N, CA, C, O and the ligand as a Tripos MOL2 file, in Angstrom:
@<TRIPOS>MOLECULE
protein
  285   283    72     0     0
PROTEIN
NO_CHARGES

@<TRIPOS>ATOM
      1 N         -29.2230    4.3020    3.3320 N.3       1 MET1
      2 CA        -29.3060    3.0110    4.0190 C.3       1 MET1
      3 C         -28.3180    2.0070    3.4390 C.2       1 MET1
      4 O         -27.7400    1.1960    4.1630 O.2       1 MET1
      5 N         -28.1350    2.0720    2.1320 N.am      2 SER2
      6 CA        -27.2470    1.1020    1.4860 C.3       2 SER2
      7 C         -25.8850    1.7390    1.2320 C.2       2 SER2
      8 O         -25.4450    1.8690    0.0900 O.2       2 SER2
      9 N         -25.2500    2.1200    2.2860 N.am      3 GLU3
     10 CA        -23.9390    2.7370    2.1430 C.3       3 GLU3
     11 C         -22.8820    1.6560    1.9980 C.2       3 GLU3
     12 O         -22.6580    0.8560    2.9060 O.2       3 GLU3
     13 N         -22.2490    1.6500    0.8590 N.am      4 LYS4
     14 CA        -21.2420    0.6250    0.6050 C.3       4 LYS4
     15 C         -19.8920    1.0770    1.1430 C.2       4 LYS4
     16 O         -19.4360    2.1870    0.8700 O.2       4 LYS4
     17 N         -19.2830    0.2230    1.8890 N.am      5 ARG5
     18 CA        -17.9870    0.5640    2.4670 C.3       5 ARG5
     19 C         -16.8870   -0.1550    1.6980 C.2       5 ARG5
     20 O         -16.8760   -1.3780    1.5640 O.2       5 ARG5
     21 N         -15.9760    0.6480    1.2050 N.am      6 GLU6
     22 CA        -14.8820    0.0910    0.4270 C.3       6 GLU6
     23 C         -13.6220    0.0130    1.2870 C.2       6 GLU6
     24 O         -13.2070    1.0080    1.8810 O.2       6 GLU6
     25 N         -13.0280   -1.1490    1.3480 N.am      7 PRO7
     26 CA        -11.7850   -1.2590    2.1110 C.3       7 PRO7
     27 C         -10.6480   -0.5460    1.3960 C.2       7 PRO7
     28 O         -10.4930   -0.6460    0.1790 O.2       7 PRO7
     29 N          -9.8630    0.1720    2.1750 N.am      8 LEU8
     30 CA         -8.6930    0.8400    1.6240 C.3       8 LEU8
     31 C          -7.4500    0.0390    2.0200 C.2       8 LEU8
     32 O          -7.1620   -0.1540    3.2010 O.2       8 LEU8
     33 N          -6.7390   -0.4090    1.0170 N.am      9 HIS9
     34 CA         -5.5710   -1.2410    1.2690 C.3       9 HIS9
     35 C          -4.3080   -0.4060    1.3430 C.2       9 HIS9
     36 O          -4.1800    0.6390    0.7060 O.2       9 HIS9
     37 N          -3.3970   -0.8990    2.1310 N.am     10 ALA10
     38 CA         -2.0530   -0.3230    2.1730 C.3      10 ALA10
     39 C          -1.0720   -1.3980    1.7490 C.2      10 ALA10
     40 O          -1.2900   -2.5880    1.9780 O.2      10 ALA10
     41 N           0.0050   -0.9620    1.1320 N.am     11 ILE11
     42 CA          1.0430   -1.9060    0.7430 C.3      11 ILE11
     43 C           2.3620   -1.4780    1.3710 C.2      11 ILE11
     44 O           2.7340   -0.3050    1.3290 O.2      11 ILE11
     45 N           3.0500   -2.4310    1.9430 N.am     12 CYS12
     46 CA          4.3200   -2.1470    2.5910 C.3      12 CYS12
     47 C           5.3750   -1.8690    1.5230 C.2      12 CYS12
     48 O           5.5190   -2.6230    0.5600 O.2      12 CYS12
     49 N           6.0990   -0.7870    1.7100 N.am     13 ALA13
     50 CA          7.1250   -0.4140    0.7400 C.3      13 ALA13
     51 C           8.3400   -1.3200    0.8470 C.2      13 ALA13
     52 O           9.1740   -1.3560   -0.0590 O.2      13 ALA13
     53 N           8.4440   -2.0450    1.9390 N.am     14 ASP14
     54 CA          9.6270   -2.8690    2.1580 C.3      14 ASP14
     55 C           9.4290   -4.3110    1.7110 C.2      14 ASP14
     56 O          10.3070   -4.8950    1.0760 O.2      14 ASP14
     57 N           8.2570   -4.8910    2.0470 N.am     15 CYS15
     58 CA          8.0680   -6.3090    1.7360 C.3      15 CYS15
     59 C           6.8280   -6.5400    0.8790 C.2      15 CYS15
     60 O           6.4900   -7.6870    0.5830 O.2      15 CYS15
     61 N           6.1440   -5.4700    0.4750 N.am     16 ALA16
     62 CA          4.9930   -5.5680   -0.4120 C.3      16 ALA16
     63 C           3.8260   -6.3120    0.2140 C.2      16 ALA16
     64 O           2.9780   -6.8510   -0.4970 O.2      16 ALA16
     65 N           3.7770   -6.3450    1.5240 N.am     17 TYR17
     66 CA          2.6440   -6.9390    2.2160 C.3      17 TYR17
     67 C           1.4500   -6.0030    2.0870 C.2      17 TYR17
     68 O           1.5770   -4.7920    2.2680 O.2      17 TYR17
     69 N           0.2890   -6.5720    1.7740 N.am     18 VAL18
     70 CA         -0.9170   -5.7710    1.5790 C.3      18 VAL18
     71 C          -1.9210   -6.0950    2.6660 C.2      18 VAL18
     72 O          -2.1800   -7.2620    2.9620 O.2      18 VAL18
     73 N          -2.4820   -5.0570    3.2540 N.am     19 TRP19
     74 CA         -3.5000   -5.2560    4.2710 C.3      19 TRP19
     75 C          -4.5010   -4.1090    4.2350 C.2      19 TRP19
     76 O          -4.2600   -3.0650    3.6280 O.2      19 TRP19
     77 N          -5.6410   -4.3350    4.9080 N.am     20 VAL20
     78 CA         -6.6880   -3.3210    4.9410 C.3      20 VAL20
     79 C          -6.4300   -2.3680    6.1000 C.2      20 VAL20
     80 O          -6.3410   -2.7870    7.2540 O.2      20 VAL20
     81 N          -6.3110   -1.0840    5.7820 N.am     21 VAL21
     82 CA         -6.0310   -0.0880    6.8060 C.3      21 VAL21
     83 C          -7.3240    0.4640    7.3810 C.2      21 VAL21
     84 O          -7.4670    0.6230    8.5930 O.2      21 VAL21
     85 N          -8.2640    0.7520    6.4830 N.am     22 LEU22
     86 CA         -9.5200    1.3470    6.9200 C.3      22 LEU22
     87 C         -10.5740    1.1010    5.8620 C.2      22 LEU22
     88 O         -10.2990    0.5430    4.8000 O.2      22 LEU22
     89 N         -11.7840    1.5290    6.1740 N.am     23 TYR23
     90 CA        -12.8800    1.3790    5.2350 C.3      23 TYR23
     91 C         -13.4060    2.7490    4.8400 C.2      23 TYR23
     92 O         -13.6740    3.6020    5.6850 O.2      23 TYR23
     93 N         -13.5460    2.9360    3.5330 N.am     24 MET24
     94 CA        -14.0820    4.1870    3.0210 C.3      24 MET24
     95 C         -15.5930    4.0590    2.8770 C.2      24 MET24
     96 O         -16.0620    2.9420    2.6610 O.2      24 MET24
     97 N         -16.3870    5.1170    2.9780 N.am     25 PRO25
     98 CA        -15.9010    6.4870    3.2010 C.3      25 PRO25
     99 C         -15.5020    6.7550    4.6440 C.2      25 PRO25
    100 O         -16.0990    6.2360    5.5880 O.2      25 PRO25
    101 N         -14.4930    7.5670    4.7810 N.am     26 MET26
    102 CA        -14.0290    7.9840    6.0990 C.3      26 MET26
    103 C         -13.5270    9.4190    6.0020 C.2      26 MET26
    104 O         -13.0830    9.8620    4.9430 O.2      26 MET26
    105 N         -13.6020   10.1270    7.0960 N.am     27 ALA27
    106 CA        -13.1060   11.5100    7.0920 C.3      27 ALA27
    107 C         -11.6480   11.5300    6.6700 C.2      27 ALA27
    108 O         -10.8480   10.7030    7.1070 O.2      27 ALA27
    109 N         -11.3190   12.4810    5.8180 N.am     28 MET28
    110 CA         -9.9680   12.5490    5.2820 C.3      28 MET28
    111 C          -8.9170   12.6430    6.3920 C.2      28 MET28
    112 O          -7.8370   12.0620    6.2900 O.2      28 MET28
    113 N          -9.2490   13.3780    7.4410 N.am     29 GLU29
    114 CA         -8.2890   13.5110    8.5450 C.3      29 GLU29
    115 C          -8.0390   12.1640    9.2010 C.2      29 GLU29
    116 O          -6.9040   11.8040    9.5100 O.2      29 GLU29
    117 N          -9.1320   11.4220    9.4080 N.am     30 LYS30
    118 CA         -9.0080   10.1100   10.0310 C.3      30 LYS30
    119 C          -8.2620    9.1510    9.1120 C.2      30 LYS30
    120 O          -7.4310    8.3620    9.5610 O.2      30 LYS30
    121 N          -8.5690    9.2280    7.8260 N.am     31 ALA31
    122 CA         -7.9210    8.3480    6.8670 C.3      31 ALA31
    123 C          -6.4270    8.6260    6.7980 C.2      31 ALA31
    124 O          -5.6110    7.7040    6.7790 O.2      31 ALA31
    125 N          -6.0810    9.9010    6.7610 N.am     32 ALA32
    126 CA         -4.6670   10.2830    6.7050 C.3      32 ALA32
    127 C          -3.9500    9.8400    7.9720 C.2      32 ALA32
    128 O          -2.7950    9.4170    7.9380 O.2      32 ALA32
    129 N          -4.6620    9.9480    9.0930 N.am     33 GLU33
    130 CA         -4.0600    9.5490   10.3620 C.3      33 GLU33
    131 C          -3.8530    8.0380   10.3960 C.2      33 GLU33
    132 O          -2.8300    7.5460   10.8720 O.2      33 GLU33
    133 N          -4.8450    7.3160    9.8820 N.am     34 ALA34
    134 CA         -4.7320    5.8630    9.8640 C.3      34 ALA34
    135 C          -3.5770    5.4200    8.9830 C.2      34 ALA34
    136 O          -2.8470    4.4890    9.3230 O.2      34 ALA34
    137 N          -3.4160    6.0950    7.8440 N.am     35 MET35
    138 CA         -2.3110    5.7530    6.9450 C.3      35 MET35
    139 C          -0.9690    6.0970    7.5800 C.2      35 MET35
    140 O           0.0060    5.3600    7.4310 O.2      35 MET35
    141 N          -0.9290    7.2120    8.2840 N.am     36 ALA36
    142 CA          0.3240    7.6490    8.8980 C.3      36 ALA36
    143 C           0.7580    6.6820    9.9850 C.2      36 ALA36
    144 O           1.9500    6.5060   10.2380 O.2      36 ALA36
    145 N          -0.2340    6.0490   10.6320 N.am     37 HIS37
    146 CA          0.0820    5.1350   11.7230 C.3      37 HIS37
    147 C           0.0810    3.6820   11.2710 C.2      37 HIS37
    148 O           0.2570    2.7730   12.0830 O.2      37 HIS37
    149 N          -0.1150    3.4680    9.9890 N.am     38 ALA38
    150 CA         -0.1640    2.1050    9.4790 C.3      38 ALA38
    151 C           1.2000    1.4360    9.6240 C.2      38 ALA38
    152 O           2.2330    1.9920    9.2500 O.2      38 ALA38
    153 N           1.1700    0.2460   10.1690 N.am     39 THR39
    154 CA          2.4130   -0.5050   10.3560 C.3      39 THR39
    155 C           2.2550   -1.8870    9.7330 C.2      39 THR39
    156 O           1.2470   -2.5650    9.9290 O.2      39 THR39
    157 N           3.2640   -2.2820    8.9870 N.am     40 CYS40
    158 CA          3.2290   -3.5890    8.3460 C.3      40 CYS40
    159 C           3.2190   -4.6870    9.4100 C.2      40 CYS40
    160 O           4.0550   -4.7050   10.3140 O.2      40 CYS40
    161 N           2.2520   -5.6030    9.2820 N.am     41 ALA41
    162 CA          2.1470   -6.6820   10.2670 C.3      41 ALA41
    163 C           3.1660   -7.7770    9.9940 C.2      41 ALA41
    164 O           3.3560   -8.6750   10.8140 O.2      41 ALA41
    165 N           3.8140   -7.7020    8.8550 N.am     42 GLN42
    166 CA          4.7440   -8.7650    8.4790 C.3      42 GLN42
    167 C           6.1910   -8.4210    8.8340 C.2      42 GLN42
    168 O           6.9270   -9.2630    9.3500 O.2      42 GLN42
    169 N           6.5950   -7.1720    8.5520 N.am     43 CYS43
    170 CA          7.9870   -6.8150    8.8090 C.3      43 CYS43
    171 C           8.1110   -5.6360    9.7610 C.2      43 CYS43
    172 O           9.2170   -5.2900   10.1740 O.2      43 CYS43
    173 N           6.9840   -5.0110   10.1160 N.am     44 GLY44
    174 CA          7.0180   -3.9370   11.0890 C.3      44 GLY44
    175 C           7.3760   -2.5900   10.5080 C.2      44 GLY44
    176 O           7.5490   -1.6220   11.2490 O.2      44 GLY44
    177 N           7.4880   -2.5110    9.1990 N.am     45 SER45
    178 CA          7.8360   -1.2440    8.5750 C.3      45 SER45
    179 C           6.6650   -0.2710    8.6620 C.2      45 SER45
    180 O           5.5050   -0.6780    8.6080 O.2      45 SER45
    181 N           6.9730    1.0040    8.7960 N.am     46 THR46
    182 CA          5.9260    2.0240    8.8390 C.3      46 THR46
    183 C           5.8250    2.7690    7.5130 C.2      46 THR46
    184 O           5.0940    3.7520    7.3930 O.2      46 THR46
    185 N           6.5670    2.2890    6.5240 N.am     47 ASP47
    186 CA          6.5360    2.9220    5.2140 C.3      47 ASP47
    187 C           5.4530    2.2610    4.3710 C.2      47 ASP47
    188 O           5.7280    1.4210    3.5140 O.2      47 ASP47
    189 N           4.2150    2.6660    4.6380 N.am     48 ALA48
    190 CA          3.0800    2.0820    3.9300 C.3      48 ALA48
    191 C           2.5040    3.0850    2.9420 C.2      48 ALA48
    192 O           2.3740    4.2730    3.2360 O.2      48 ALA48
    193 N           2.1670    2.5830    1.7810 N.am     49 ARG49
    194 CA          1.5270    3.4310    0.7850 C.3      49 ARG49
    195 C           0.1490    2.8920    0.4740 C.2      49 ARG49
    196 O          -0.1380    1.7160    0.6970 O.2      49 ARG49
    197 N          -0.7070    3.7670   -0.0460 N.am     50 VAL50
    198 CA         -2.0470    3.3450   -0.4190 C.3      50 VAL50
    199 C          -1.9630    2.4150   -1.6160 C.2      50 VAL50
    200 O          -1.2640    2.6990   -2.5880 O.2      50 VAL50
    201 N          -2.6830    1.3000   -1.5360 N.am     51 HIS51
    202 CA         -2.6290    0.3070   -2.5860 C.3      51 HIS51
    203 C          -4.0180    0.1150   -3.1880 C.2      51 HIS51
    204 O          -4.9910   -0.0840   -2.4610 O.2      51 HIS51
    205 N          -4.1080    0.1750   -4.5030 N.am     52 PHE52
    206 CA         -5.3720   -0.0060   -5.1840 C.3      52 PHE52
    207 C          -5.3230   -1.2910   -5.9890 C.2      52 PHE52
    208 O          -4.7840   -1.3050   -7.0960 O.2      52 PHE52
    209 N          -5.8790   -2.3800   -5.4500 N.am     53 PRO53
    210 CA         -5.8070   -3.6800   -6.1130 C.3      53 PRO53
    211 C          -6.5090   -3.6930   -7.4630 C.2      53 PRO53
    212 O          -6.1170   -4.4370   -8.3630 O.2      53 PRO53
    213 N          -7.5450   -2.8730   -7.6080 N.am     54 GLU54
    214 CA         -8.3330   -2.9150   -8.8400 C.3      54 GLU54
    215 C          -7.7610   -2.0000   -9.9110 C.2      54 GLU54
    216 O          -8.2710   -1.9640  -11.0310 O.2      54 GLU54
    217 N          -6.7220   -1.2690   -9.5850 N.am     55 ALA55
    218 CA         -6.1240   -0.3950  -10.5750 C.3      55 ALA55
    219 C          -5.4170   -1.2350  -11.6350 C.2      55 ALA55
    220 O          -4.7920   -2.2480  -11.3220 O.2      55 ALA55
    221 N          -5.5220   -0.8030  -12.8910 N.am     56 PRO56
    222 CA         -4.8560   -1.5350  -13.9650 C.3      56 PRO56
    223 C          -3.3440   -1.5370  -13.7980 C.2      56 PRO56
    224 O          -2.7050   -0.4860  -13.7490 O.2      56 PRO56
    225 N          -2.7980   -2.7160  -13.7140 N.am     57 ALA57
    226 CA         -1.3500   -2.8220  -13.5220 C.3      57 ALA57
    227 C          -0.6680   -2.9440  -14.8710 C.2      57 ALA57
    228 O          -0.1880   -4.0110  -15.2520 O.2      57 ALA57
    229 N          -0.6360   -1.8230  -15.5880 N.am     58 SER58
    230 CA         -0.0590   -1.8470  -16.9350 C.3      58 SER58
    231 C           1.3660   -1.3280  -16.9440 C.2      58 SER58
    232 O           2.0370   -1.3180  -17.9770 O.2      58 SER58
    233 N           1.8170   -0.8980  -15.7720 N.am     59 GLN59
    234 CA          3.1720   -0.3800  -15.7290 C.3      59 GLN59
    235 C           4.1700   -1.5200  -15.5660 C.2      59 GLN59
    236 O           4.1360   -2.2460  -14.5730 O.2      59 GLN59
    237 N           5.0410   -1.6700  -16.5250 N.am     60 PRO60
    238 CA          6.0740   -2.7040  -16.4120 C.3      60 PRO60
    239 C           7.0590   -2.3640  -15.3070 C.2      60 PRO60
    240 O           7.5350   -1.2330  -15.2030 O.2      60 PRO60
    241 N           7.3500   -3.3430  -14.4980 N.am     61 SER61
    242 CA          8.2780   -3.1070  -13.4060 C.3      61 SER61
    243 C           9.6920   -2.9180  -13.9320 C.2      61 SER61
    244 O          10.2750   -3.8040  -14.5580 O.2      61 SER61
    245 N          10.2090   -1.7590  -13.6610 N.am     62 GLN62
    246 CA         11.5540   -1.4670  -14.1450 C.3      62 GLN62
    247 C          12.5670   -1.9120  -13.1060 C.2      62 GLN62
    248 O          12.7050   -1.3070  -12.0430 O.2      62 GLN62
    249 N          13.2550   -2.9590  -13.4310 N.am     63 GLU63
    250 CA         14.2840   -3.4390  -12.5260 C.3      63 GLU63
    251 C          15.6440   -2.8720  -12.9350 C.2      63 GLU63
    252 O          15.9540   -2.7860  -14.1230 O.2      63 GLU63
    253 N          16.4210   -2.5010  -11.9820 N.am     64 PRO64
    254 CA         17.7520   -1.9670  -12.3010 C.3      64 PRO64
    255 C          18.6020   -3.0040  -13.0090 C.2      64 PRO64
    256 O          18.6410   -4.1730  -12.6240 O.2      64 PRO64
    257 N          19.2720   -2.5580  -14.0410 N.am     65 ALA65
    258 CA         20.0910   -3.4860  -14.8130 C.3      65 ALA65
    259 C          21.2210   -4.0440  -13.9550 C.2      65 ALA65
    260 O          22.0160   -3.3030  -13.3780 O.2      65 ALA65
    261 N          21.2670   -5.3530  -13.8910 N.am     66 ALA66
    262 CA         22.2850   -5.9770  -13.0650 C.3      66 ALA66
    263 C          23.6330   -5.9270  -13.7780 C.2      66 ALA66
    264 O          23.8080   -6.4650  -14.8720 O.2      66 ALA66
    265 N          24.5390   -5.2870  -13.1430 N.am     67 CYS67
    266 CA         25.8820   -5.1940  -13.7400 C.3      67 CYS67
    267 C          26.7830   -6.2610  -13.0980 C.2      67 CYS67
    268 O          27.4060   -6.0430  -12.0590 O.2      67 CYS67
    269 N          26.8200   -7.3950  -13.7500 N.am     68 SER68
    270 CA         27.5350   -8.5280  -13.1470 C.3      68 SER68
    271 C          28.9310   -8.7100  -13.7260 C.2      68 SER68
    272 O          29.5800   -9.7350  -13.5180 O.2      68 SER68
    273 N          29.3760   -7.6990  -14.4540 N.am     69 SER69
    274 CA         30.7030   -7.8160  -15.0620 C.3      69 SER69
    275 C          31.7290   -7.0290  -14.2410 C.2      69 SER69
    276 O          32.4900   -6.2160  -14.7650 O.2      69 SER69
    277 N          31.7160   -7.2990  -12.9620 N.am     70 ALA70
    278 CA         32.6670   -6.6050  -12.1010 C.3      70 ALA70
    279 C          33.8230   -7.5160  -11.7820 C.2      70 ALA70
    280 O          33.6820   -8.5180  -11.0820 O.2      70 ALA70
    281 N          34.9400   -7.1530  -12.2990 N.am     71 THR71
    282 CA         36.1080   -8.0130  -12.0610 C.3      71 THR71
    283 C          37.1780   -7.2610  -11.2750 C.2      71 THR71
    284 O          38.2350   -7.8190  -10.9790 O.2      71 THR71
    285 ZN          6.4530   -5.0990    5.4020 Zn       72 ZN72
@<TRIPOS>BOND
     1     1     2 1
     2     2     3 1
     3     3     4 2
     4     3     5 am
     5     5     6 1
     6     6     7 1
     7     7     8 2
     8     7     9 am
     9     9    10 1
    10    10    11 1
    11    11    12 2
    12    11    13 am
    13    13    14 1
    14    14    15 1
    15    15    16 2
    16    15    17 am
    17    17    18 1
    18    18    19 1
    19    19    20 2
    20    19    21 am
    21    21    22 1
    22    22    23 1
    23    23    24 2
    24    23    25 am
    25    25    26 1
    26    26    27 1
    27    27    28 2
    28    27    29 am
    29    29    30 1
    30    30    31 1
    31    31    32 2
    32    31    33 am
    33    33    34 1
    34    34    35 1
    35    35    36 2
    36    35    37 am
    37    37    38 1
    38    38    39 1
    39    39    40 2
    40    39    41 am
    41    41    42 1
    42    42    43 1
    43    43    44 2
    44    43    45 am
    45    45    46 1
    46    46    47 1
    47    47    48 2
    48    47    49 am
    49    49    50 1
    50    50    51 1
    51    51    52 2
    52    51    53 am
    53    53    54 1
    54    54    55 1
    55    55    56 2
    56    55    57 am
    57    57    58 1
    58    58    59 1
    59    59    60 2
    60    59    61 am
    61    61    62 1
    62    62    63 1
    63    63    64 2
    64    63    65 am
    65    65    66 1
    66    66    67 1
    67    67    68 2
    68    67    69 am
    69    69    70 1
    70    70    71 1
    71    71    72 2
    72    71    73 am
    73    73    74 1
    74    74    75 1
    75    75    76 2
    76    75    77 am
    77    77    78 1
    78    78    79 1
    79    79    80 2
    80    79    81 am
    81    81    82 1
    82    82    83 1
    83    83    84 2
    84    83    85 am
    85    85    86 1
    86    86    87 1
    87    87    88 2
    88    87    89 am
    89    89    90 1
    90    90    91 1
    91    91    92 2
    92    91    93 am
    93    93    94 1
    94    94    95 1
    95    95    96 2
    96    95    97 am
    97    97    98 1
    98    98    99 1
    99    99   100 2
   100    99   101 am
   101   101   102 1
   102   102   103 1
   103   103   104 2
   104   103   105 am
   105   105   106 1
   106   106   107 1
   107   107   108 2
   108   107   109 am
   109   109   110 1
   110   110   111 1
   111   111   112 2
   112   111   113 am
   113   113   114 1
   114   114   115 1
   115   115   116 2
   116   115   117 am
   117   117   118 1
   118   118   119 1
   119   119   120 2
   120   119   121 am
   121   121   122 1
   122   122   123 1
   123   123   124 2
   124   123   125 am
   125   125   126 1
   126   126   127 1
   127   127   128 2
   128   127   129 am
   129   129   130 1
   130   130   131 1
   131   131   132 2
   132   131   133 am
   133   133   134 1
   134   134   135 1
   135   135   136 2
   136   135   137 am
   137   137   138 1
   138   138   139 1
   139   139   140 2
   140   139   141 am
   141   141   142 1
   142   142   143 1
   143   143   144 2
   144   143   145 am
   145   145   146 1
   146   146   147 1
   147   147   148 2
   148   147   149 am
   149   149   150 1
   150   150   151 1
   151   151   152 2
   152   151   153 am
   153   153   154 1
   154   154   155 1
   155   155   156 2
   156   155   157 am
   157   157   158 1
   158   158   159 1
   159   159   160 2
   160   159   161 am
   161   161   162 1
   162   162   163 1
   163   163   164 2
   164   163   165 am
   165   165   166 1
   166   166   167 1
   167   167   168 2
   168   167   169 am
   169   169   170 1
   170   170   171 1
   171   171   172 2
   172   171   173 am
   173   173   174 1
   174   174   175 1
   175   175   176 2
   176   175   177 am
   177   177   178 1
   178   178   179 1
   179   179   180 2
   180   179   181 am
   181   181   182 1
   182   182   183 1
   183   183   184 2
   184   183   185 am
   185   185   186 1
   186   186   187 1
   187   187   188 2
   188   187   189 am
   189   189   190 1
   190   190   191 1
   191   191   192 2
   192   191   193 am
   193   193   194 1
   194   194   195 1
   195   195   196 2
   196   195   197 am
   197   197   198 1
   198   198   199 1
   199   199   200 2
   200   199   201 am
   201   201   202 1
   202   202   203 1
   203   203   204 2
   204   203   205 am
   205   205   206 1
   206   206   207 1
   207   207   208 2
   208   207   209 am
   209   209   210 1
   210   210   211 1
   211   211   212 2
   212   211   213 am
   213   213   214 1
   214   214   215 1
   215   215   216 2
   216   215   217 am
   217   217   218 1
   218   218   219 1
   219   219   220 2
   220   219   221 am
   221   221   222 1
   222   222   223 1
   223   223   224 2
   224   223   225 am
   225   225   226 1
   226   226   227 1
   227   227   228 2
   228   227   229 am
   229   229   230 1
   230   230   231 1
   231   231   232 2
   232   231   233 am
   233   233   234 1
   234   234   235 1
   235   235   236 2
   236   235   237 am
   237   237   238 1
   238   238   239 1
   239   239   240 2
   240   239   241 am
   241   241   242 1
   242   242   243 1
   243   243   244 2
   244   243   245 am
   245   245   246 1
   246   246   247 1
   247   247   248 2
   248   247   249 am
   249   249   250 1
   250   250   251 1
   251   251   252 2
   252   251   253 am
   253   253   254 1
   254   254   255 1
   255   255   256 2
   256   255   257 am
   257   257   258 1
   258   258   259 1
   259   259   260 2
   260   259   261 am
   261   261   262 1
   262   262   263 1
   263   263   264 2
   264   263   265 am
   265   265   266 1
   266   266   267 1
   267   267   268 2
   268   267   269 am
   269   269   270 1
   270   270   271 1
   271   271   272 2
   272   271   273 am
   273   273   274 1
   274   274   275 1
   275   275   276 2
   276   275   277 am
   277   277   278 1
   278   278   279 1
   279   279   280 2
   280   279   281 am
   281   281   282 1
   282   282   283 1
   283   283   284 2
@<TRIPOS>SUBSTRUCTURE
     1 MET1         2 RESIDUE 1 A MET
     2 SER2         6 RESIDUE 1 A SER
     3 GLU3        10 RESIDUE 1 A GLU
     4 LYS4        14 RESIDUE 1 A LYS
     5 ARG5        18 RESIDUE 1 A ARG
     6 GLU6        22 RESIDUE 1 A GLU
     7 PRO7        26 RESIDUE 1 A PRO
     8 LEU8        30 RESIDUE 1 A LEU
     9 HIS9        34 RESIDUE 1 A HIS
    10 ALA10       38 RESIDUE 1 A ALA
    11 ILE11       42 RESIDUE 1 A ILE
    12 CYS12       46 RESIDUE 1 A CYS
    13 ALA13       50 RESIDUE 1 A ALA
    14 ASP14       54 RESIDUE 1 A ASP
    15 CYS15       58 RESIDUE 1 A CYS
    16 ALA16       62 RESIDUE 1 A ALA
    17 TYR17       66 RESIDUE 1 A TYR
    18 VAL18       70 RESIDUE 1 A VAL
    19 TRP19       74 RESIDUE 1 A TRP
    20 VAL20       78 RESIDUE 1 A VAL
    21 VAL21       82 RESIDUE 1 A VAL
    22 LEU22       86 RESIDUE 1 A LEU
    23 TYR23       90 RESIDUE 1 A TYR
    24 MET24       94 RESIDUE 1 A MET
    25 PRO25       98 RESIDUE 1 A PRO
    26 MET26      102 RESIDUE 1 A MET
    27 ALA27      106 RESIDUE 1 A ALA
    28 MET28      110 RESIDUE 1 A MET
    29 GLU29      114 RESIDUE 1 A GLU
    30 LYS30      118 RESIDUE 1 A LYS
    31 ALA31      122 RESIDUE 1 A ALA
    32 ALA32      126 RESIDUE 1 A ALA
    33 GLU33      130 RESIDUE 1 A GLU
    34 ALA34      134 RESIDUE 1 A ALA
    35 MET35      138 RESIDUE 1 A MET
    36 ALA36      142 RESIDUE 1 A ALA
    37 HIS37      146 RESIDUE 1 A HIS
    38 ALA38      150 RESIDUE 1 A ALA
    39 THR39      154 RESIDUE 1 A THR
    40 CYS40      158 RESIDUE 1 A CYS
    41 ALA41      162 RESIDUE 1 A ALA
    42 GLN42      166 RESIDUE 1 A GLN
    43 CYS43      170 RESIDUE 1 A CYS
    44 GLY44      174 RESIDUE 1 A GLY
    45 SER45      178 RESIDUE 1 A SER
    46 THR46      182 RESIDUE 1 A THR
    47 ASP47      186 RESIDUE 1 A ASP
    48 ALA48      190 RESIDUE 1 A ALA
    49 ARG49      194 RESIDUE 1 A ARG
    50 VAL50      198 RESIDUE 1 A VAL
    51 HIS51      202 RESIDUE 1 A HIS
    52 PHE52      206 RESIDUE 1 A PHE
    53 PRO53      210 RESIDUE 1 A PRO
    54 GLU54      214 RESIDUE 1 A GLU
    55 ALA55      218 RESIDUE 1 A ALA
    56 PRO56      222 RESIDUE 1 A PRO
    57 ALA57      226 RESIDUE 1 A ALA
    58 SER58      230 RESIDUE 1 A SER
    59 GLN59      234 RESIDUE 1 A GLN
    60 PRO60      238 RESIDUE 1 A PRO
    61 SER61      242 RESIDUE 1 A SER
    62 GLN62      246 RESIDUE 1 A GLN
    63 GLU63      250 RESIDUE 1 A GLU
    64 PRO64      254 RESIDUE 1 A PRO
    65 ALA65      258 RESIDUE 1 A ALA
    66 ALA66      262 RESIDUE 1 A ALA
    67 CYS67      266 RESIDUE 1 A CYS
    68 SER68      270 RESIDUE 1 A SER
    69 SER69      274 RESIDUE 1 A SER
    70 ALA70      278 RESIDUE 1 A ALA
    71 THR71      282 RESIDUE 1 A THR
    72 ZN72       285 GROUP 0 **** ****
């Protein structure tokens, strides 16, 4: 009776927009289909990945070294 539904977030690979794609638990086939058809509402990109907001963000963002000494 007390089935808790957890929202599954997707994050746009292009603009980092985060939105709710579906609510878990859901059949894996349906979930995979929903992710495959997920489209960013902000930039329209279809390159969405599963996003876990509660996951520990301990990974330092590695930015490419800017080589500004081009003459
Ligand atoms: Zn986007």
